[in-house]
Phi, psi and omega in degrees: 000139180279153183303319182295325177290322180297317181290328176294315179299318178299316180296313181294322178297334179270005181055043178248141170278165176301318181301314181298317182294313182294330175293320178294321185266355178057054173231166181284138184299319180296319178300311180296318180301323178292327175294316185290333179266354180084010179284338176228145174289145180275119179294150181304318182298325178284323176300320177296318178300317179293319179300317178293317181299315183269354183055053176228163180284159174296328176300321179293314179298321180285350180083017181276345177215155177264354182271128177279076181282124180298154176298146175285124184276005181293000000 
């Protein structure tokens, strides 16, 4: 699974619209929409922001695992 599909699935699983999510994360809607469609690569700093927001590992966001492992709080 591609990273852009994973972030879309996470957003939809959280019952958030793109508008609601970008308001929470304070980013531009077009920028986020481009991440979700794969038109732009997702920067590491934003992937980290999403991992924290959804409380999942970066491996999950990257599609390297199917398990929604919570972030390590250490």
